[in-house]
OpenMM code with the backbone's topology and positions (N, CA, C; nanometers):
from openmm import Vec3, app, unit

residues = "MET SER GLU PRO MET PRO THR GLY GLU LYS LEU PHE ASP VAL ARG MET LEU GLU ALA LEU ILE CYS PRO VAL THR HIS ALA GLY LEU ARG TYR ASP ALA GLU ARG GLN GLU LEU ILE SER LYS ASN ALA GLY LEU ALA PHE PRO ILE ARG ASP GLY ILE PRO VAL MET LEU ILE ASP GLU ALA ARG ALA LEU ASP".split()
positions = [
    Vec3(-1.6166, 0.2482, -1.0334),
    Vec3(-1.5328, 0.1565, -1.0955),
    Vec3(-1.3850, 0.2079, -1.0739),
    Vec3(-1.3014, 0.1348, -1.0179),
    Vec3(-1.1698, 0.1705, -0.9820),
    Vec3(-1.0762, 0.1809, -1.1082),
    Vec3(-1.0037, 0.2828, -1.1093),
    Vec3(-0.9019, 0.2951, -1.2191),
    Vec3(-0.7671, 0.2829, -1.1554),
    Vec3(-0.6761, 0.2242, -1.2375),
    Vec3(-0.5354, 0.2180, -1.1844),
    Vec3(-0.4740, 0.3548, -1.1646),
    Vec3(-0.3942, 0.3701, -1.0626),
    Vec3(-0.3333, 0.4978, -1.0317),
    Vec3(-0.1956, 0.5009, -1.0697),
    Vec3(-0.1471, 0.6140, -1.1246),
    Vec3(-0.0095, 0.6181, -1.1755),
    Vec3(0.0930, 0.6104, -1.0595),
    Vec3(0.2068, 0.5343, -1.0759),
    Vec3(0.3149, 0.5268, -0.9862),
    Vec3(0.4397, 0.5333, -1.0610),
    Vec3(0.4813, 0.6355, -1.1152),
    Vec3(0.6035, 0.6404, -1.1941),
    Vec3(0.5844, 0.5763, -1.3276),
    Vec3(0.6587, 0.4690, -1.3506),
    Vec3(0.6544, 0.4037, -1.4796),
    Vec3(0.5447, 0.3048, -1.4894),
    Vec3(0.4929, 0.2414, -1.3825),
    Vec3(0.3946, 0.1422, -1.3818),
    Vec3(0.2780, 0.1895, -1.2964),
    Vec3(0.1693, 0.1219, -1.3099),
    Vec3(0.0448, 0.1575, -1.2395),
    Vec3(0.0111, 0.0558, -1.1293),
    Vec3(-0.0369, 0.1151, -1.0208),
    Vec3(-0.0896, 0.0329, -0.9094),
    Vec3(-0.2414, 0.0206, -0.9281),
    Vec3(-0.2958, -0.1028, -0.9375),
    Vec3(-0.4353, -0.1216, -0.9548),
    Vec3(-0.5006, -0.1259, -0.8207),
    Vec3(-0.5830, -0.0292, -0.7919),
    Vec3(-0.6444, -0.0195, -0.6565),
    Vec3(-0.7377, -0.1359, -0.6307),
    Vec3(-0.7763, -0.2112, -0.7276),
    Vec3(-0.8559, -0.3363, -0.7059),
    Vec3(-0.7799, -0.4342, -0.6151),
    Vec3(-0.6438, -0.4210, -0.6248),
    Vec3(-0.5576, -0.5113, -0.5458),
    Vec3(-0.5855, -0.4982, -0.3944),
    Vec3(-0.6367, -0.3791, -0.3508),
    Vec3(-0.6684, -0.3610, -0.2047),
    Vec3(-0.7695, -0.4673, -0.1522),
    Vec3(-0.8518, -0.5122, -0.2378),
    Vec3(-0.9418, -0.6105, -0.1960),
    Vec3(-0.8773, -0.7493, -0.1457),
    Vec3(-0.7619, -0.7728, -0.2005),
    Vec3(-0.6868, -0.8940, -0.1736),
    Vec3(-0.5762, -0.8806, -0.0689),
    Vec3(-0.5261, -0.7579, -0.0536),
    Vec3(-0.4110, -0.7269, 0.0317),
    Vec3(-0.4489, -0.7080, 0.1730),
    Vec3(-0.3781, -0.7518, 0.2666),
    Vec3(-0.3950, -0.7304, 0.4059),
    Vec3(-0.2600, -0.6886, 0.4690),
    Vec3(-0.2659, -0.6280, 0.5788),
    Vec3(-0.1391, -0.5950, 0.6573),
    Vec3(-0.0761, -0.7241, 0.7049),
    Vec3(0.0593, -0.7431, 0.6884),
    Vec3(0.1212, -0.8596, 0.7349),
    Vec3(0.1350, -0.8655, 0.8940),
    Vec3(0.1058, -0.7509, 0.9570),
    Vec3(0.1204, -0.7455, 1.1044),
    Vec3(-0.0148, -0.7744, 1.1688),
    Vec3(-0.1177, -0.6958, 1.1281),
    Vec3(-0.2482, -0.7058, 1.1936),
    Vec3(-0.3519, -0.7913, 1.1170),
    Vec3(-0.3192, -0.8253, 0.9979),
    Vec3(-0.4141, -0.8943, 0.9050),
    Vec3(-0.5439, -0.8171, 0.8798),
    Vec3(-0.5320, -0.6889, 0.8960),
    Vec3(-0.6404, -0.5921, 0.8675),
    Vec3(-0.6306, -0.5383, 0.7345),
    Vec3(-0.7334, -0.4671, 0.6802),
    Vec3(-0.7276, -0.3989, 0.5495),
    Vec3(-0.6376, -0.2836, 0.5529),
    Vec3(-0.6119, -0.2340, 0.4303),
    Vec3(-0.5103, -0.1301, 0.4087),
    Vec3(-0.5855, -0.0120, 0.3354),
    Vec3(-0.5295, 0.1105, 0.3522),
    Vec3(-0.5812, 0.2247, 0.2853),
    Vec3(-0.4741, 0.2656, 0.1818),
    Vec3(-0.5138, 0.3084, 0.0666),
    Vec3(-0.4214, 0.3580, -0.0369),
    Vec3(-0.3966, 0.5031, -0.0295),
    Vec3(-0.2685, 0.5463, -0.0184),
    Vec3(-0.2373, 0.6909, -0.0206),
    Vec3(-0.1740, 0.7134, -0.1549),
    Vec3(-0.2495, 0.7687, -0.2506),
    Vec3(-0.2073, 0.7891, -0.3851),
    Vec3(-0.1000, 0.8925, -0.3934),
    Vec3(-0.0965, 0.9952, -0.3108),
    Vec3(0.0069, 1.0976, -0.3116),
    Vec3(0.1371, 1.0491, -0.2776),
    Vec3(0.1486, 0.9617, -0.1695),
    Vec3(0.2776, 0.9128, -0.1154),
    Vec3(0.3091, 0.7806, -0.1806),
    Vec3(0.2099, 0.7213, -0.2629),
    Vec3(0.2303, 0.5914, -0.3183),
    Vec3(0.2670, 0.4816, -0.2071),
    Vec3(0.1760, 0.4812, -0.1104),
    Vec3(0.1918, 0.3823, 0.0014),
    Vec3(0.0651, 0.3200, 0.0349),
    Vec3(0.0672, 0.2032, 0.0942),
    Vec3(-0.0487, 0.1386, 0.1565),
    Vec3(-0.0358, 0.1565, 0.3034),
    Vec3(-0.1384, 0.2077, 0.3653),
    Vec3(-0.1275, 0.2458, 0.5070),
    Vec3(-0.2095, 0.1454, 0.5960),
    Vec3(-0.1364, 0.0941, 0.6944),
    Vec3(-0.2008, 0.0073, 0.8004),
    Vec3(-0.2114, 0.0966, 0.9238),
    Vec3(-0.3243, 0.1529, 0.9502),
    Vec3(-0.3354, 0.2466, 1.0636),
    Vec3(-0.3219, 0.1691, 1.1940),
    Vec3(-0.3791, 0.0478, 1.1988),
    Vec3(-0.3739, -0.0319, 1.3239),
    Vec3(-0.2219, -0.0724, 1.3603),
    Vec3(-0.1445, -0.0950, 1.2627),
    Vec3(-0.0022, -0.1252, 1.2900),
    Vec3(0.0862, -0.0061, 1.2933),
    Vec3(0.0358, 0.1082, 1.2424),
    Vec3(0.1171, 0.2340, 1.2411),
    Vec3(0.2278, 0.2273, 1.1434),
    Vec3(0.1970, 0.1607, 1.0251),
    Vec3(0.2966, 0.1390, 0.9208),
    Vec3(0.2462, 0.1821, 0.7807),
    Vec3(0.3358, 0.2213, 0.6954),
    Vec3(0.3034, 0.2558, 0.5573),
    Vec3(0.3984, 0.1735, 0.4699),
    Vec3(0.3328, 0.0899, 0.3897),
    Vec3(0.4108, 0.0042, 0.3000),
    Vec3(0.4353, 0.0743, 0.1612),
    Vec3(0.5478, 0.0772, 0.1082),
    Vec3(0.5778, 0.1459, -0.0126),
    Vec3(0.5218, 0.0702, -0.1371),
    Vec3(0.4890, 0.1466, -0.2428),
    Vec3(0.4508, 0.0872, -0.3673),
    Vec3(0.5610, 0.1284, -0.4687),
    Vec3(0.6306, 0.0275, -0.5235),
    Vec3(0.7470, 0.0550, -0.6174),
    Vec3(0.7113, 0.0003, -0.7486),
    Vec3(0.7181, 0.0787, -0.8579),
    Vec3(0.6894, 0.0340, -0.9916),
    Vec3(0.5582, -0.0347, -1.0039),
    Vec3(0.4552, 0.0041, -0.9227),
    Vec3(0.3235, -0.0525, -0.9298),
    Vec3(0.3053, -0.1717, -0.8364),
    Vec3(0.4070, -0.2125, -0.7672),
    Vec3(0.3974, -0.3390, -0.6865),
    Vec3(0.4178, -0.2982, -0.5360),
    Vec3(0.3097, -0.3383, -0.4565),
    Vec3(0.3257, -0.3137, -0.3138),
    Vec3(0.4366, -0.3953, -0.2511),
    Vec3(0.5173, -0.3328, -0.1698),
    Vec3(0.6208, -0.4044, -0.0985),
    Vec3(0.5714, -0.4288, 0.0451),
    Vec3(0.5224, -0.5505, 0.0710),
    Vec3(0.4640, -0.5783, 0.1936),
    Vec3(0.5507, -0.6344, 0.2987),
    Vec3(0.6780, -0.5980, 0.2966),
    Vec3(0.7745, -0.6441, 0.3947),
    Vec3(0.7848, -0.5376, 0.5089),
    Vec3(0.7746, -0.6032, 0.6298),
    Vec3(0.7758, -0.5124, 0.7566),
    Vec3(0.9034, -0.4276, 0.7572),
    Vec3(1.0183, -0.4902, 0.7163),
    Vec3(1.1464, -0.4122, 0.7180),
    Vec3(1.1483, -0.2980, 0.6165),
    Vec3(1.0648, -0.3045, 0.5209),
    Vec3(1.0558, -0.1979, 0.4141),
    Vec3(0.9476, -0.0869, 0.4446),
    Vec3(0.8713, -0.1160, 0.5533),
    Vec3(0.7599, -0.0194, 0.5919),
    Vec3(0.8185, 0.1032, 0.6638),
    Vec3(0.7447, 0.2055, 0.6482),
    Vec3(0.7801, 0.3320, 0.7215),
    Vec3(0.6850, 0.3473, 0.8371),
    Vec3(0.7343, 0.3835, 0.9584),
    Vec3(0.6541, 0.4128, 1.0727),
    Vec3(0.5710, 0.5390, 1.0517),
    Vec3(0.4465, 0.5261, 1.0886),
    Vec3(0.3628, 0.6501, 1.0730),
    Vec3(0.3882, 0.7375, 1.1947),
    Vec3(0.3682, 0.8672, 1.1724),
    Vec3(0.3901, 0.9691, 1.2796),
    Vec3(0.2852, 0.9498, 1.3830),
] * unit.nanometer
topology = app.Topology()
chain = topology.addChain("A")
for resn in residues:
    res = topology.addResidue(resn, chain)
    for name in ("N", "CA", "C"):
        topology.addAtom(name, app.Element.getBySymbol(name[0]), res)
């Protein structure tokens, strides 16, 4: 059973991963709790989570190394 993960003031509910997809590839995402990001390995992007809310804008994503 998934528990919400802390993200500063608000929590990110990992159950949201079931509904979220990468806006570039339309594939699933992986949650990186340490960096507070959603990772799209296929697109090579990491989408930030701010105040418990995933920011799924390509312009806001970080390129993966």
